[in-house]
Backbone as JSON Lines, residues from 0, in Angstrom:
{"i":0,"aa":"M","n":[1.07,-1.26,0.05],"ca":[0.05,-0.03,-0.18],"c":[1.02,1.31,0.12]}
{"i":1,"aa":"A","n":[0.42,2.41,-0.78],"ca":[1.64,3.65,-0.7],"c":[0.62,4.74,-0.62]}
{"i":2,"aa":"P","n":[0.34,4.94,0.5],"ca":[-0.19,6.3,1.09],"c":[0.51,7.74,0.17]}
{"i":3,"aa":"L","n":[-0.38,8.55,-0.43],"ca":[-0.16,9.82,-1.12],"c":[0.11,10.83,-0.62]}
{"i":4,"aa":"K","n":[-1.24,11.29,0.48],"ca":[-1.58,12.52,0.96],"c":[-1.73,12.69,1.86]}
{"i":5,"aa":"N","n":[-2.07,13.45,2.85],"ca":[-2.08,13.35,4.03],"c":[-3.59,14.53,4.52]}
{"i":6,"aa":"A","n":[-4.65,14.49,5.48],"ca":[-5.79,15.28,5.28],"c":[-6.29,15.07,6.96]}
{"i":7,"aa":"T","n":[-7.0,16.53,6.86],"ca":[-7.69,16.25,8.13],"c":[-8.66,14.99,7.97]}
{"i":8,"aa":"R","n":[-9.22,14.65,9.8],"ca":[-10.34,13.14,9.57],"c":[-11.96,14.22,9.5]}
{"i":9,"aa":"T","n":[-12.49,14.26,9.28],"ca":[-13.63,14.87,9.55],"c":[-15.22,13.68,9.29]}
{"i":10,"aa":"V","n":[-16.01,14.6,10.15],"ca":[-17.07,14.01,10.44],"c":[-17.95,13.0,9.47]}
{"i":11,"aa":"A","n":[-18.53,11.98,9.18],"ca":[-18.97,11.03,7.84],"c":[-17.56,11.18,6.8]}
{"i":12,"aa":"L","n":[-16.7,10.77,7.41],"ca":[-15.66,10.78,5.87],"c":[-16.71,9.72,4.83]}
{"i":13,"aa":"R","n":[-15.76,10.26,3.44],"ca":[-16.62,9.92,2.1],"c":[-15.32,9.47,1.71]}
{"i":14,"aa":"I","n":[-15.37,8.2,0.99],"ca":[-14.67,7.5,0.17],"c":[-14.52,6.81,-1.28]}
{"i":15,"aa":"G","n":[-14.12,8.06,-1.94],"ca":[-14.09,7.52,-3.5],"c":[-13.22,6.12,-3.27]}
{"i":16,"aa":"L","n":[-13.61,5.01,-3.67],"ca":[-12.99,3.86,-4.6],"c":[-12.68,3.65,-5.64]}
{"i":17,"aa":"T","n":[-11.46,3.41,-6.4],"ca":[-11.77,3.35,-8.34],"c":[-10.92,2.23,-8.04]}
{"i":18,"aa":"G","n":[-10.19,2.23,-9.63],"ca":[-9.34,0.98,-10.09],"c":[-10.35,0.49,-11.43]}
{"i":19,"aa":"G","n":[-9.45,0.1,-12.56],"ca":[-9.5,-0.41,-13.47],"c":[-10.63,-1.28,-13.91]}
{"i":20,"aa":"I","n":[-10.72,-1.95,-14.96],"ca":[-11.53,-3.14,-14.82],"c":[-10.67,-4.17,-14.45]}
{"i":21,"aa":"G","n":[-10.91,-5.05,-13.61],"ca":[-9.95,-6.66,-13.1],"c":[-9.0,-6.19,-12.26]}
{"i":22,"aa":"S","n":[-9.14,-4.92,-11.39],"ca":[-8.15,-4.64,-10.1],"c":[-8.28,-4.99,-9.01]}
{"i":23,"aa":"G","n":[-9.57,-6.12,-9.06],"ca":[-9.59,-6.07,-8.07],"c":[-10.51,-5.83,-6.67]}
{"i":24,"aa":"K","n":[-11.04,-3.91,-7.16],"ca":[-11.7,-3.33,-6.56],"c":[-12.88,-3.79,-6.25]}
{"i":25,"aa":"S","n":[-13.79,-4.93,-6.46],"ca":[-15.01,-5.08,-6.15],"c":[-14.79,-5.79,-4.15]}
{"i":26,"aa":"T","n":[-13.38,-6.55,-4.57],"ca":[-12.91,-7.88,-3.43],"c":[-12.76,-6.48,-2.33]}
{"i":27,"aa":"V","n":[-12.16,-5.51,-2.46],"ca":[-11.47,-4.33,-1.93],"c":[-12.49,-3.98,-1.17]}
{"i":28,"aa":"A","n":[-13.71,-3.59,-1.66],"ca":[-15.06,-2.69,-1.31],"c":[-15.33,-3.45,-0.29]}
{"i":29,"aa":"Q","n":[-15.73,-5.37,-0.3],"ca":[-16.15,-5.39,0.3],"c":[-15.53,-6.09,1.6]}
{"i":30,"aa":"C","n":[-13.92,-5.87,1.42],"ca":[-12.97,-5.69,2.8],"c":[-13.94,-4.63,3.45]}
{"i":31,"aa":"L","n":[-13.78,-2.99,2.68],"ca":[-13.98,-2.11,3.49],"c":[-15.53,-2.25,4.46]}
{"i":32,"aa":"V","n":[-16.58,-2.56,3.75],"ca":[-17.93,-3.34,4.62],"c":[-17.52,-4.31,5.72]}
{"i":33,"aa":"E","n":[-16.73,-4.98,5.44],"ca":[-16.3,-5.75,6.55],"c":[-15.73,-4.98,7.97]}
{"i":34,"aa":"C","n":[-14.78,-3.9,7.68],"ca":[-14.61,-3.36,8.33],"c":[-15.59,-2.04,9.19]}
{"i":35,"aa":"G","n":[-16.87,-1.81,8.42],"ca":[-17.49,-0.79,8.65],"c":[-18.25,0.32,8.01]}
{"i":36,"aa":"A","n":[-18.16,0.15,6.79],"ca":[-18.17,0.77,5.83],"c":[-19.42,1.24,5.36]}
{"i":37,"aa":"H","n":[-19.98,2.0,4.81],"ca":[-21.52,1.87,3.63],"c":[-21.32,2.05,2.55]}
{"i":38,"aa":"L","n":[-21.63,1.05,2.02],"ca":[-21.11,0.98,0.64],"c":[-21.91,1.41,-0.33]}
{"i":39,"aa":"V","n":[-21.66,2.5,-1.36],"ca":[-22.78,2.64,-2.15],"c":[-21.93,2.17,-4.08]}
{"i":40,"aa":"D","n":[-22.4,1.61,-4.5],"ca":[-21.66,0.79,-5.24],"c":[-22.27,1.57,-6.35]}
{"i":41,"aa":"T","n":[-21.93,2.15,-7.38],"ca":[-22.73,2.76,-8.97],"c":[-22.33,1.86,-10.16]}
{"i":42,"aa":"D","n":[-22.27,0.86,-9.96],"ca":[-21.88,-0.21,-11.1],"c":[-23.37,-0.79,-10.74]}
{"i":43,"aa":"A","n":[-23.75,-1.35,-8.98],"ca":[-24.97,-1.67,-9.23],"c":[-26.61,-0.79,-9.09]}
{"i":44,"aa":"I","n":[-26.09,0.58,-8.93],"ca":[-26.67,1.57,-9.46],"c":[-26.95,1.38,-10.79]}
{"i":45,"aa":"A","n":[-26.51,1.22,-11.75],"ca":[-26.47,1.42,-12.92],"c":[-27.42,0.61,-13.75]}
{"i":46,"aa":"R","n":[-27.03,-0.85,-12.82],"ca":[-27.93,-2.23,-13.3],"c":[-29.09,-2.22,-12.45]}
{"i":47,"aa":"S","n":[-29.22,-1.38,-11.5],"ca":[-30.76,-1.3,-11.18],"c":[-31.45,-0.46,-12.47]}
{"i":48,"aa":"I","n":[-31.05,0.79,-12.68],"ca":[-32.03,1.82,-12.91],"c":[-32.16,1.46,-14.62]}
{"i":49,"aa":"T","n":[-31.39,0.29,-15.04],"ca":[-31.79,-0.32,-16.81],"c":[-32.18,-1.29,-16.35]}
{"i":50,"aa":"Q","n":[-32.47,-1.69,-15.57],"ca":[-33.6,-2.52,-15.33],"c":[-35.32,-2.96,-15.73]}
{"i":51,"aa":"P","n":[-36.15,-3.52,-16.13],"ca":[-37.35,-3.35,-16.7],"c":[-38.39,-2.34,-15.33]}
{"i":52,"aa":"D","n":[-38.31,-0.87,-16.23],"ca":[-39.37,0.09,-15.25],"c":[-38.14,0.63,-14.83]}
{"i":53,"aa":"G","n":[-36.76,0.56,-15.18],"ca":[-35.7,1.73,-14.26],"c":[-36.03,2.74,-14.49]}
{"i":54,"aa":"L","n":[-35.28,3.62,-13.63],"ca":[-35.45,5.08,-14.18],"c":[-35.09,5.64,-15.2]}
{"i":55,"aa":"A","n":[-34.06,4.89,-16.01],"ca":[-33.21,5.53,-17.28],"c":[-34.09,4.65,-18.64]}
{"i":56,"aa":"M","n":[-35.18,3.67,-18.14],"ca":[-35.22,2.93,-19.36],"c":[-36.11,4.17,-20.6]}
{"i":57,"aa":"P","n":[-36.76,4.74,-20.05],"ca":[-37.94,5.65,-20.72],"c":[-36.74,6.36,-21.8]}
{"i":58,"aa":"A","n":[-35.54,6.89,-21.23],"ca":[-34.2,7.93,-22.22],"c":[-33.75,7.29,-22.81]}
{"i":59,"aa":"L","n":[-33.39,5.73,-22.57],"ca":[-32.54,4.76,-22.99],"c":[-33.53,4.35,-24.36]}
{"i":60,"aa":"A","n":[-35.06,4.29,-24.33],"ca":[-35.58,3.57,-25.31],"c":[-35.66,4.37,-26.32]}
{"i":61,"aa":"A","n":[-36.09,5.75,-25.97],"ca":[-36.14,6.99,-26.78],"c":[-34.56,7.31,-27.51]}
{"i":62,"aa":"A","n":[-33.77,7.17,-26.83],"ca":[-33.0,7.87,-27.73],"c":[-32.06,6.42,-29.01]}
{"i":63,"aa":"F","n":[-31.82,4.72,-27.98],"ca":[-31.44,4.04,-28.82],"c":[-32.35,3.14,-29.09]}
{"i":64,"aa":"G","n":[-33.6,3.02,-29.54],"ca":[-34.8,2.31,-29.91],"c":[-35.05,0.94,-29.11]}
{"i":65,"aa":"G","n":[-35.84,0.36,-30.03],"ca":[-36.24,-0.97,-29.63],"c":[-34.88,-1.85,-29.51]}
{"i":66,"aa":"V","n":[-33.88,-1.63,-30.45],"ca":[-32.9,-2.75,-30.82],"c":[-31.99,-2.5,-29.32]}
{"i":67,"aa":"A","n":[-32.11,-1.66,-28.5],"ca":[-31.59,-1.81,-27.15],"c":[-31.97,-2.63,-25.98]}
{"i":68,"aa":"L","n":[-32.99,-2.6,-25.91],"ca":[-33.55,-3.37,-25.66],"c":[-33.72,-4.92,-25.34]}
{"i":69,"aa":"M","n":[-33.88,-5.98,-24.2],"ca":[-33.9,-7.09,-23.96],"c":[-35.53,-7.05,-24.03]}
{"i":70,"aa":"P","n":[-35.54,-8.55,-24.36],"ca":[-37.57,-8.9,-24.27],"c":[-37.85,-8.58,-22.94]}
{"i":71,"aa":"D","n":[-37.66,-8.46,-21.77],"ca":[-38.5,-8.43,-20.49],"c":[-38.36,-6.38,-20.33]}
{"i":72,"aa":"G","n":[-37.75,-5.48,-21.37],"ca":[-37.98,-4.09,-21.19],"c":[-36.48,-3.79,-20.42]}
{"i":73,"aa":"S","n":[-35.55,-4.51,-20.0],"ca":[-33.95,-3.49,-19.48],"c":[-33.68,-4.04,-20.83]}
{"i":74,"aa":"L","n":[-32.29,-3.5,-20.55],"ca":[-30.96,-2.87,-20.93],"c":[-30.52,-4.15,-21.73]}
{"i":75,"aa":"D","n":[-29.85,-4.15,-23.05],"ca":[-29.24,-5.29,-23.56],"c":[-27.77,-4.67,-23.23]}
{"i":76,"aa":"R","n":[-27.37,-5.1,-22.53],"ca":[-26.19,-4.8,-21.78],"c":[-24.67,-5.01,-22.94]}
{"i":77,"aa":"V","n":[-24.9,-5.82,-23.6],"ca":[-24.01,-6.95,-24.37],"c":[-24.0,-5.98,-25.77]}
{"i":78,"aa":"F","n":[-25.37,-5.28,-26.29],"ca":[-25.25,-4.68,-27.07],"c":[-25.16,-3.39,-27.31]}
{"i":79,"aa":"M","n":[-24.82,-2.64,-26.24],"ca":[-24.73,-1.48,-25.38],"c":[-23.37,-1.47,-25.65]}
{"i":80,"aa":"R","n":[-22.84,-2.33,-25.06],"ca":[-21.09,-2.42,-25.18],"c":[-20.31,-2.44,-26.4]}
{"i":81,"aa":"Q","n":[-21.01,-3.12,-27.11],"ca":[-20.36,-3.34,-28.97],"c":[-20.81,-2.02,-29.09]}
{"i":82,"aa":"Q","n":[-21.86,-1.22,-28.94],"ca":[-21.71,-0.01,-29.43],"c":[-20.74,1.26,-29.2]}
{"i":83,"aa":"V","n":[-20.68,1.35,-27.74],"ca":[-20.07,1.71,-27.09],"c":[-18.45,2.11,-27.69]}
{"i":84,"aa":"F","n":[-18.18,0.69,-28.09],"ca":[-16.72,0.34,-28.75],"c":[-16.88,1.05,-29.94]}
{"i":85,"aa":"A","n":[-17.33,0.74,-30.74],"ca":[-17.78,1.13,-31.83],"c":[-17.57,2.72,-32.37]}
{"i":86,"aa":"D","n":[-18.55,3.23,-31.34],"ca":[-19.1,4.95,-31.36],"c":[-18.2,5.63,-30.81]}
{"i":87,"aa":"I","n":[-17.87,6.84,-30.08],"ca":[-17.32,7.21,-28.81],"c":[-18.81,8.0,-28.92]}
{"i":88,"aa":"A","n":[-19.55,8.67,-30.52],"ca":[-20.67,9.24,-29.81],"c":[-21.94,8.6,-28.94]}
{"i":89,"aa":"V","n":[-21.89,7.04,-29.31],"ca":[-22.38,6.28,-28.35],"c":[-22.39,6.93,-27.25]}
{"i":90,"aa":"R","n":[-21.4,6.26,-26.64],"ca":[-21.06,6.2,-25.11],"c":[-21.4,7.49,-24.71]}
{"i":91,"aa":"I","n":[-21.12,8.47,-24.96],"ca":[-21.09,10.27,-24.67],"c":[-22.6,10.17,-24.41]}
{"i":92,"aa":"Q","n":[-23.48,9.85,-25.41],"ca":[-24.87,10.13,-25.48],"c":[-25.43,9.02,-23.97]}
{"i":93,"aa":"L","n":[-25.05,7.58,-23.95],"ca":[-25.51,6.77,-22.58],"c":[-24.91,7.41,-21.75]}
{"i":94,"aa":"E","n":[-23.44,8.15,-21.7],"ca":[-23.27,8.27,-20.41],"c":[-24.16,9.32,-19.72]}
{"i":95,"aa":"A","n":[-24.49,10.36,-20.72],"ca":[-25.19,11.91,-20.89],"c":[-26.48,11.47,-20.06]}
{"i":96,"aa":"I","n":[-27.3,10.46,-20.23],"ca":[-28.24,9.86,-19.96],"c":[-28.0,8.71,-18.65]}
{"i":97,"aa":"L","n":[-27.44,8.19,-18.67],"ca":[-27.05,7.51,-16.98],"c":[-26.53,8.12,-15.71]}
{"i":98,"aa":"H","n":[-25.3,9.01,-16.21],"ca":[-24.69,9.67,-14.77],"c":[-25.35,10.42,-14.2]}
{"i":99,"aa":"P","n":[-25.8,11.18,-14.25],"ca":[-26.53,11.61,-13.56],"c":[-27.54,11.19,-12.46]}
{"i":100,"aa":"L","n":[-28.41,10.46,-13.46],"ca":[-29.98,9.44,-12.66],"c":[-28.49,8.58,-11.28]}
{"i":101,"aa":"I","n":[-27.3,8.19,-11.54],"ca":[-26.39,7.5,-10.86],"c":[-26.1,8.06,-10.07]}
{"i":102,"aa":"G","n":[-25.46,9.69,-10.07],"ca":[-25.17,10.52,-8.66],"c":[-26.12,10.51,-8.41]}
{"i":103,"aa":"Q","n":[-27.4,10.6,-8.89],"ca":[-28.76,11.46,-7.86],"c":[-29.42,10.14,-6.86]}
{"i":104,"aa":"E","n":[-29.04,8.56,-7.53],"ca":[-29.47,7.58,-6.44],"c":[-28.08,7.24,-5.48]}
{"i":105,"aa":"A","n":[-26.66,7.91,-5.92],"ca":[-25.45,7.44,-4.92],"c":[-25.53,8.3,-3.95]}
{"i":106,"aa":"Q","n":[-26.51,9.85,-4.1],"ca":[-26.44,10.29,-2.83],"c":[-27.53,10.17,-2.35]}
{"i":107,"aa":"R","n":[-28.61,8.9,-2.65],"ca":[-29.67,9.26,-1.77],"c":[-29.08,8.03,-0.73]}
{"i":108,"aa":"L","n":[-28.46,6.76,-1.73],"ca":[-28.06,5.81,-0.73],"c":[-27.39,6.67,0.21]}
{"i":109,"aa":"A","n":[-25.76,7.42,0.01],"ca":[-25.53,7.7,1.09],"c":[-26.01,8.44,1.98]}
{"i":110,"aa":"G","n":[-27.01,8.27,2.31],"ca":[-27.79,9.39,3.12],"c":[-28.31,8.3,4.15]}
{"i":111,"aa":"Q","n":[-28.48,7.06,3.47],"ca":[-28.86,6.19,4.29],"c":[-27.64,6.19,5.76]}
{"i":112,"aa":"S","n":[-26.17,6.16,5.49],"ca":[-25.55,5.68,6.52],"c":[-25.28,5.62,7.47]}
{"i":113,"aa":"A","n":[-25.95,6.58,8.35],"ca":[-26.07,6.68,9.3],"c":[-25.1,7.0,10.74]}
{"i":114,"aa":"G","n":[-24.29,8.02,9.72],"ca":[-22.97,8.34,9.87],"c":[-22.02,7.92,9.73]}
{"i":115,"aa":"R","n":[-22.22,6.62,9.55],"ca":[-21.15,5.52,9.09],"c":[-20.17,6.01,8.24]}
{"i":116,"aa":"T","n":[-18.66,6.26,7.53],"ca":[-17.94,6.23,6.4],"c":[-18.16,5.79,5.51]}
{"i":117,"aa":"V","n":[-18.74,6.42,4.56],"ca":[-19.1,6.23,3.46],"c":[-18.17,5.76,1.97]}
{"i":118,"aa":"V","n":[-18.19,4.61,1.22],"ca":[-17.42,4.2,0.63],"c":[-17.99,4.21,-0.89]}
{"i":119,"aa":"F","n":[-17.84,4.91,-1.86],"ca":[-18.35,5.41,-2.65],"c":[-17.5,4.26,-4.22]}
{"i":120,"aa":"D","n":[-18.12,3.22,-4.93],"ca":[-17.09,2.63,-5.66],"c":[-17.52,2.84,-6.84]}
{"i":121,"aa":"V","n":[-16.51,3.31,-7.21],"ca":[-16.89,4.33,-8.66],"c":[-15.76,3.47,-10.01]}
{"i":122,"aa":"P","n":[-16.45,3.29,-10.93],"ca":[-14.73,2.78,-12.08],"c":[-14.93,3.94,-12.81]}
{"i":123,"aa":"L","n":[-15.24,5.0,-13.08],"ca":[-14.83,5.63,-13.78],"c":[-14.24,6.92,-12.59]}
{"i":124,"aa":"L","n":[-14.0,7.31,-11.68],"ca":[-14.14,8.32,-10.55],"c":[-12.89,9.22,-10.97]}
{"i":125,"aa":"A","n":[-11.6,8.58,-11.44],"ca":[-10.67,9.65,-11.75],"c":[-11.0,10.06,-13.28]}
{"i":126,"aa":"E","n":[-11.98,10.35,-14.14],"ca":[-12.21,10.77,-15.53],"c":[-13.64,11.75,-14.81]}
{"i":127,"aa":"S","n":[-13.77,12.25,-13.5],"ca":[-14.98,12.55,-13.37],"c":[-14.77,13.65,-12.39]}
{"i":128,"aa":"A","n":[-14.39,15.15,-12.57],"ca":[-14.15,15.67,-11.69],"c":[-15.07,16.49,-11.07]}
{"i":129,"aa":"R","n":[-16.27,15.78,-10.89],"ca":[-17.32,16.02,-10.31],"c":[-17.15,14.58,-8.98]}
{"i":130,"aa":"W","n":[-17.17,13.88,-9.57],"ca":[-17.3,12.69,-8.16],"c":[-15.79,12.74,-7.51]}
{"i":131,"aa":"R","n":[-14.76,13.26,-7.88],"ca":[-13.71,13.86,-6.94],"c":[-14.1,14.97,-5.57]}
{"i":132,"aa":"Q","n":[-14.85,15.86,-6.18],"ca":[-15.03,17.17,-5.44],"c":[-16.28,16.46,-4.27]}
{"i":133,"aa":"R","n":[-17.31,15.33,-4.33],"ca":[-18.19,14.37,-3.66],"c":[-17.22,14.21,-2.67]}
{"i":134,"aa":"V","n":[-15.78,13.51,-2.42],"ca":[-15.23,12.49,-1.61],"c":[-13.93,13.07,-0.79]}
{"i":135,"aa":"Q","n":[-14.05,12.81,0.18],"ca":[-12.79,13.31,0.82],"c":[-11.23,12.47,1.06]}
{"i":136,"aa":"R","n":[-11.71,11.51,0.35],"ca":[-10.32,10.37,0.07],"c":[-10.66,9.7,-1.06]}
{"i":137,"aa":"V","n":[-9.19,9.02,-2.01],"ca":[-9.82,9.15,-3.09],"c":[-8.38,7.79,-2.6]}
{"i":138,"aa":"L","n":[-8.79,6.52,-3.18],"ca":[-8.82,5.19,-2.74],"c":[-8.21,4.38,-4.22]}
{"i":139,"aa":"V","n":[-7.05,4.38,-4.47],"ca":[-6.93,3.47,-6.09],"c":[-6.72,2.55,-5.85]}
{"i":140,"aa":"I","n":[-7.45,1.05,-6.42],"ca":[-6.62,-0.39,-6.71],"c":[-5.74,-0.54,-7.79]}
{"i":141,"aa":"D","n":[-4.42,-0.86,-7.77],"ca":[-3.48,-0.89,-9.68],"c":[-3.4,-2.19,-9.22]}
{"i":142,"aa":"C","n":[-3.06,-2.25,-10.24],"ca":[-2.2,-4.04,-10.77],"c":[-1.66,-3.55,-12.35]}
{"i":143,"aa":"D","n":[-1.24,-5.05,-12.5],"ca":[-0.59,-5.06,-14.17],"c":[-1.56,-5.03,-15.03]}
{"i":144,"aa":"E","n":[-1.22,-4.56,-16.21],"ca":[-2.23,-4.17,-17.3],"c":[-2.63,-5.87,-17.81]}
{"i":145,"aa":"A","n":[-1.65,-5.89,-18.08],"ca":[-1.51,-8.01,-18.16],"c":[-2.8,-8.74,-17.35]}
{"i":146,"aa":"T","n":[-2.35,-8.96,-15.58],"ca":[-2.87,-9.29,-14.81],"c":[-4.46,-8.65,-14.43]}
{"i":147,"aa":"Q","n":[-4.81,-7.16,-15.35],"ca":[-6.36,-7.28,-15.02],"c":[-6.98,-7.87,-16.52]}
{"i":148,"aa":"V","n":[-6.18,-8.28,-17.67],"ca":[-6.76,-8.54,-19.06],"c":[-6.97,-10.08,-18.53]}
{"i":149,"aa":"Q","n":[-5.81,-10.75,-17.46],"ca":[-5.86,-12.24,-17.43],"c":[-6.96,-12.16,-16.6]}
{"i":150,"aa":"R","n":[-7.49,-11.55,-15.57],"ca":[-8.73,-11.29,-14.66],"c":[-9.9,-11.56,-15.07]}
{"i":151,"aa":"V","n":[-9.93,-10.23,-16.21],"ca":[-11.39,-10.51,-16.92],"c":[-11.64,-11.22,-17.84]}
{"i":152,"aa":"A","n":[-10.64,-12.08,-18.87],"ca":[-10.92,-12.88,-19.72],"c":[-11.45,-14.12,-19.06]}
{"i":153,"aa":"Q","n":[-11.47,-14.3,-17.61],"ca":[-11.75,-15.45,-17.03],"c":[-13.3,-15.27,-16.81]}
{"i":154,"aa":"R","n":[-13.95,-14.13,-16.97],"ca":[-15.58,-14.1,-16.13],"c":[-16.13,-14.67,-18.16]}
{"i":155,"aa":"P","n":[-17.27,-14.7,-17.37],"ca":[-18.24,-15.49,-18.23],"c":[-18.23,-14.1,-19.19]}
{"i":156,"aa":"G","n":[-18.31,-14.97,-20.44],"ca":[-18.77,-14.08,-21.92],"c":[-17.7,-12.86,-22.26]}
{"i":157,"aa":"W","n":[-16.51,-13.09,-21.2],"ca":[-15.68,-12.15,-21.57],"c":[-14.02,-12.65,-22.47]}
{"i":158,"aa":"T","n":[-13.71,-11.75,-23.45],"ca":[-12.58,-12.24,-23.88],"c":[-11.41,-11.07,-23.55]}
{"i":159,"aa":"E","n":[-10.18,-11.71,-24.2],"ca":[-8.91,-10.53,-24.11],"c":[-9.06,-9.2,-24.87]}
{"i":160,"aa":"T","n":[-9.91,-9.43,-25.78],"ca":[-10.27,-8.35,-26.83],"c":[-11.2,-7.61,-26.28]}
{"i":161,"aa":"A","n":[-12.03,-8.03,-25.62],"ca":[-12.82,-7.48,-24.82],"c":[-12.83,-6.58,-23.46]}
{"i":162,"aa":"A","n":[-11.76,-7.19,-22.89],"ca":[-11.48,-6.77,-21.92],"c":[-10.29,-5.68,-22.37]}
{"i":163,"aa":"R","n":[-9.59,-5.64,-23.07],"ca":[-8.37,-4.62,-23.69],"c":[-9.45,-3.36,-24.31]}
{"i":164,"aa":"A","n":[-10.74,-3.54,-24.69],"ca":[-11.24,-2.46,-25.04],"c":[-11.72,-1.54,-24.16]}
{"i":165,"aa":"V","n":[-12.72,-2.26,-23.44],"ca":[-12.67,-1.41,-21.96],"c":[-11.71,-0.91,-21.45]}
{"i":166,"aa":"M","n":[-10.43,-1.44,-21.05],"ca":[-9.57,-0.86,-20.63],"c":[-8.99,0.51,-21.99]}
{"i":167,"aa":"A","n":[-8.83,0.51,-22.69],"ca":[-8.98,1.35,-23.35],"c":[-9.59,2.35,-23.39]}
{"i":168,"aa":"Q","n":[-11.12,2.71,-23.01],"ca":[-11.78,3.36,-22.32],"c":[-11.82,4.44,-21.41]}
{"i":169,"aa":"Q","n":[-11.2,3.27,-20.2],"ca":[-10.45,4.04,-19.05],"c":[-9.64,4.78,-19.11]}
{"i":170,"aa":"A","n":[-9.46,5.59,-17.65],"ca":[-8.37,6.12,-17.46],"c":[-6.81,4.94,-17.32]}
{"i":171,"aa":"T","n":[-5.57,5.8,-17.69],"ca":[-4.72,4.97,-17.51],"c":[-4.5,5.02,-15.98]}
{"i":172,"aa":"R","n":[-3.24,4.23,-16.05],"ca":[-3.13,3.97,-14.51],"c":[-2.68,5.09,-13.8]}
{"i":173,"aa":"A","n":[-1.84,6.05,-15.01],"ca":[-0.61,7.16,-14.45],"c":[-2.19,8.09,-13.87]}
{"i":174,"aa":"M","n":[-2.74,8.41,-14.57],"ca":[-4.16,9.22,-14.14],"c":[-4.88,8.69,-12.7]}
{"i":175,"aa":"R","n":[-5.24,7.46,-12.66],"ca":[-5.46,6.94,-11.32],"c":[-4.96,7.59,-10.31]}
{"i":176,"aa":"R","n":[-3.5,7.16,-10.21],"ca":[-2.67,7.52,-9.21],"c":[-2.37,8.46,-9.13]}
{"i":177,"aa":"G","n":[-2.88,9.45,-10.29],"ca":[-3.0,11.02,-10.23],"c":[-3.36,11.69,-9.13]}
{"i":178,"aa":"V","n":[-5.06,10.57,-8.63],"ca":[-5.99,11.81,-8.1],"c":[-5.85,10.73,-6.97]}
{"i":179,"aa":"A","n":[-5.1,9.97,-6.49],"ca":[-5.26,8.72,-5.63],"c":[-4.42,10.14,-4.32]}
{"i":180,"aa":"D","n":[-5.16,9.75,-2.72],"ca":[-4.78,9.45,-1.39],"c":[-4.06,8.38,-1.35]}
{"i":181,"aa":"A","n":[-4.5,7.21,-1.42],"ca":[-3.43,6.51,-1.74],"c":[-3.84,5.13,-2.39]}
{"i":182,"aa":"V","n":[-2.72,4.34,-2.53],"ca":[-3.02,3.05,-3.5],"c":[-2.6,2.19,-2.74]}
{"i":183,"aa":"I","n":[-3.54,1.12,-3.81],"ca":[-3.51,-0.25,-2.97],"c":[-2.57,-1.59,-4.16]}
{"i":184,"aa":"Y","n":[-1.47,-2.03,-3.93],"ca":[-1.68,-2.51,-5.68],"c":[-1.81,-4.13,-5.28]}
{"i":185,"aa":"N","n":[-2.41,-4.46,-6.09],"ca":[-3.29,-5.51,-5.95],"c":[-2.51,-6.82,-6.98]}
{"i":186,"aa":"D","n":[-1.49,-6.82,-6.65],"ca":[-0.92,-7.62,-7.97],"c":[0.03,-8.9,-7.15]}
{"i":187,"aa":"H","n":[0.15,-10.12,-7.54],"ca":[0.48,-10.94,-6.6],"c":[0.73,-10.96,-5.05]}
{"i":188,"aa":"I","n":[-0.3,-10.47,-4.77],"ca":[-0.54,-11.05,-3.34],"c":[-1.31,-11.54,-2.41]}
{"i":189,"aa":"T","n":[-1.62,-12.31,-1.94],"ca":[-2.86,-12.73,-1.74],"c":[-3.88,-12.73,-0.67]}
{"i":190,"aa":"G","n":[-5.14,-13.04,-0.7],"ca":[-6.28,-12.46,-0.3],"c":[-5.95,-11.61,1.15]}
{"i":191,"aa":"V","n":[-5.34,-12.82,1.77],"ca":[-5.05,-12.21,3.36],"c":[-4.3,-11.23,3.66]}
{"i":192,"aa":"A","n":[-3.48,-11.06,2.4],"ca":[-2.41,-9.56,2.26],"c":[-3.19,-8.69,2.26]}
{"i":193,"aa":"L","n":[-3.79,-8.54,1.01],"ca":[-4.6,-7.51,0.41],"c":[-5.95,-6.99,1.63]}
{"i":194,"aa":"A","n":[-6.65,-8.23,2.34],"ca":[-7.26,-7.35,3.39],"c":[-6.23,-6.98,4.7]}
{"i":195,"aa":"S","n":[-5.52,-7.18,4.6],"ca":[-5.11,-6.55,5.68],"c":[-4.0,-4.9,5.67]}
{"i":196,"aa":"Q","n":[-3.99,-5.33,4.06],"ca":[-3.85,-3.44,3.53],"c":[-5.48,-2.89,3.92]}
{"i":197,"aa":"V","n":[-6.24,-3.02,3.27],"ca":[-7.12,-2.32,3.41],"c":[-7.58,-1.99,4.67]}
{"i":198,"aa":"R","n":[-7.14,-2.66,5.72],"ca":[-7.52,-2.44,7.46],"c":[-6.64,-1.4,7.68]}
{"i":199,"aa":"V","n":[-6.17,-1.85,7.7],"ca":[-4.5,-0.7,7.82],"c":[-4.86,0.42,7.39]}
{"i":200,"aa":"L","n":[-5.28,0.89,6.19],"ca":[-5.62,1.7,6.12],"c":[-6.76,2.83,6.57]}
{"i":201,"aa":"W","n":[-7.81,1.8,6.58],"ca":[-8.74,1.84,7.29],"c":[-8.78,2.94,8.55]}
{"i":202,"aa":"A","n":[-8.0,1.88,9.24],"ca":[-7.81,2.41,10.92],"c":[-7.07,4.13,10.84]}
{"i":203,"aa":"L","n":[-6.34,3.74,9.74],"ca":[-5.51,5.42,9.39],"c":[-6.46,6.28,9.08]}
{"i":204,"aa":"W","n":[-7.35,6.13,8.3],"ca":[-8.32,7.28,7.58],"c":[-9.19,7.71,8.77]}
{"i":205,"aa":"N","n":[-9.63,6.28,9.3],"ca":[-11.02,6.38,10.55],"c":[-10.79,6.7,12.18]}
{"i":206,"aa":"N","n":[-9.11,6.55,11.84],"ca":[-8.39,7.09,13.24],"c":[-7.31,7.87,13.47]}
{"i":207,"aa":"P","n":[-7.55,9.18,12.76],"ca":[-6.22,9.41,12.59],"c":[-5.31,10.47,14.13]}
{"i":208,"aa":"G","n":[-4.11,10.22,14.16],"ca":[-3.55,11.0,15.12],"c":[-3.43,10.15,16.1]}
């Protein structure tokens, strides 16, 4: 783990958690929950609002038509992923619909924290000045690009080509590290070692001085 910056602890600490696809960010998120964090998962929110009758579905159907919908009325995520890879304009249009709704829902869920430290799991945090302004600390989970590709290619329905396509549209490792208050290098370490680093950082940020 590499701490980069120090700052004064405030009440109801808000942590932004980010990392490239396959970095192990979701594993770290669960470690933080075990430490006592209130987790707000923006990927989960994105899935929720693109389910049948989800908040985003009327706008998505209007923008992309019935071809972008599954038979049950949810968003066809595989189809949209292909369109986003093929045309940056589609990505911009999709994000313009989803991101404001995700942000609103994330703030609503954060309000349910009952004073606990809130962890916002945000894959595109480094790309968003708005998200960086919403949090007091940024934790980046980092690993080699080859490791990312290997991990993602093992997921059902994914290939190395698809993994690299997603990585090409995400911030670079250097960009993510540049906005970090701390970096955890999740490469060639055990799950036990990873969890230990998370606990150390949690104690440092939640019990300063």
